[in-house]
C-alpha positions, 0 to 999 in steps of 0.5 A: 700772307701776314708773314710776307707783309711783315717781312716786307715791312721789316726791309730797310729799303722800304723805309728808306724809300718812304723817307726819300718820298717824304723828302721829295714831297717837300721838295716838290712843294718848294718847286711849285713856289719856285715855278710861280716866281720864275713865271712872274719874273718872266712876265715882268721881263716881257713887260719891261723889256719886250722879251723873255730872259734866256737864262731863266728860260734854260733854268725853267726848262731844267726845273720842269725836267726836275719836277718830272723826275720827282713825279716819276720817283714818287709814282714808282715809275723810277727808282732813280732818286732826283737831285741832290742824289743824282745830277741836276737835269741839263738842257740835253735832258730827254724830257726837257726838249719836249717844247722845241 
């Protein structure tokens, strides 16, 4: 039993995954701050112009899909590493179309 654990701990893939997870935990924290900025900008846009910023709506939808990708990677539901190790989520993303 101990030998099996020792072998798993010696795998490079395990430690690479740990490093990627630490990186994406940091990125996740940054995205939370970015979401607050987007929310505030949309609020001011709504108050000042009476409508939301359509470009920012597209970006925030993609940002939400990106956060979803980070969470699925961190919770081991996906082995696909999110941006910058793969493409940025686009409007056509499966998870970005939920609200439409």
